[in-house]
C-alpha positions in Angstrom: 0.0 0.0 0.0 1.1 3.5 -0.6 -0.2 7.0 0.2 1.0 10.4 -0.8 0.4 13.9 0.7 -0.2 16.8 -1.6 2.7 18.8 -0.2 5.1 15.9 -0.7 4.3 15.6 -4.5 6.7 17.5 -6.8 5.4 20.4 -8.8 5.8 19.8 -12.5 3.9 22.8 -13.9 3.5 26.1 -12.1 2.5 29.7 -13.2 -0.4 32.1 -13.4 -2.1 30.3 -10.5 -1.9 26.9 -12.2 -0.2 24.2 -10.2 0.2 20.6 -11.3 1.9 18.1 -8.9 2.7 14.7 -10.2 4.2 11.5 -8.7 4.3 7.9 -9.8 2.6 5.7 -7.2 3.3 2.3 -8.7 1.8 -0.1 -11.1 2.4 2.3 -14.0 0.1 4.8 -12.4 0.6 8.3 -11.1 -1.4 10.6 -8.9 -1.6 14.3 -9.5 -3.0 17.3 -7.5 -4.1 20.0 -9.8 -5.2 23.6 -9.2 -6.6 25.8 -11.9 -7.8 29.3 -11.3 -11.1 30.5 -12.8 -10.7 31.2 -16.5 -7.8 28.8 -17.1 -8.2 27.1 -20.5 -5.7 24.4 -21.1 -6.8 24.0 -24.7 -4.1 26.2 -26.2 -1.4 24.3 -24.3 -2.7 21.0 -25.8 -2.5 22.2 -29.4 -0.2 19.8 -31.3 -1.3 16.7 -29.5 -3.6 14.3 -31.4 -6.9 16.1 -31.7 -5.3 19.1 -29.9 -6.5 17.4 -26.7 -5.1 15.4 -23.8 -4.8 11.8 -24.8 -4.4 10.4 -21.3 -7.3 8.8 -19.4 -7.9 10.2 -15.8 -9.8 8.9 -12.8 -10.3 11.5 -10.1 -12.3 13.5 -7.6 -13.1 17.3 -7.7 -12.3 18.8 -4.4 -13.6 22.3 -5.2 -14.8 24.4 -8.1 -16.3 23.6 -11.5 -14.5 22.3 -14.6 -15.7 22.2 -18.2 -14.3 19.4 -20.3 -14.4 19.8 -24.1 -14.4 16.5 -26.1 -15.1 15.6 -29.7 -18.7 14.7 -28.7 -19.4 17.9 -26.8 -18.8 19.6 -23.5 -19.6 18.5 -20.0 -19.3 20.3 -16.7 -18.0 18.6 -13.5 -18.4 20.0 -10.0 -16.9 19.7 -6.6 -17.8 16.5 -4.8 -17.9 14.4 -8.0 -15.8 11.4 -8.8 -14.9 11.5 -12.5 -13.5 9.6 -15.4 -12.1 11.5 -18.4 -11.4 9.5 -21.5 -8.6 10.4 -23.9 -9.5 13.3 -26.1 -10.4 16.1 -23.7 -9.4 19.7 -23.0 -10.3 21.3 -19.6 -11.2 24.8 -18.7 -11.9 26.1 -15.2 -15.3 27.8 -14.8 -14.4 28.6 -11.1 -11.2 28.2 -9.1 -10.9 24.4 -9.2 -8.8 21.8 -7.4 -8.8 18.1 -8.0 -6.8 14.9 -7.6 -6.6 12.3 -10.3 -5.0 9.0 -11.1 -3.5 8.4 -14.6 -1.2 6.0 -16.4 2.3 7.5 -15.8 3.6 7.2 -19.3 0.6 8.8 -21.0 0.3 11.7 -18.5 4.0 12.4 -18.5 3.9 12.8 -22.3 1.1 15.4 -21.9 2.9 17.2 -19.1 6.1 17.3 -21.2 4.1 18.7 -24.2 2.5 21.5 -22.0 5.9 22.4 -20.5 7.3 22.6 -24.1 4.4 25.1 -24.9 5.4 27.3 -22.1 2.3 26.3 -20.1 
């Protein structure tokens, strides 16, 4: 068994109020703690990935706020208190200050993080 505390997870993206903490937890999976201030749209940082969208699946829980997820089949809004699954092919934007924790395949999410960092995001 393994547990991680938010403050112990390394920051991999930071700026303009955005904070992404990411750590591998085993079994090819990582956990991330993500903060997005109201108005943050990650769509532009995802341009260049297939479909200009995150191609990593995520399972998580919204701790606070509201998040809109754009997908090829439309948009959906997620709110604090909801457990979520986001399939590959999504682009998030924060409708309110939002914080969530998610679990993702390490290899796929690391590729997305590396892309965003390369975009200056």
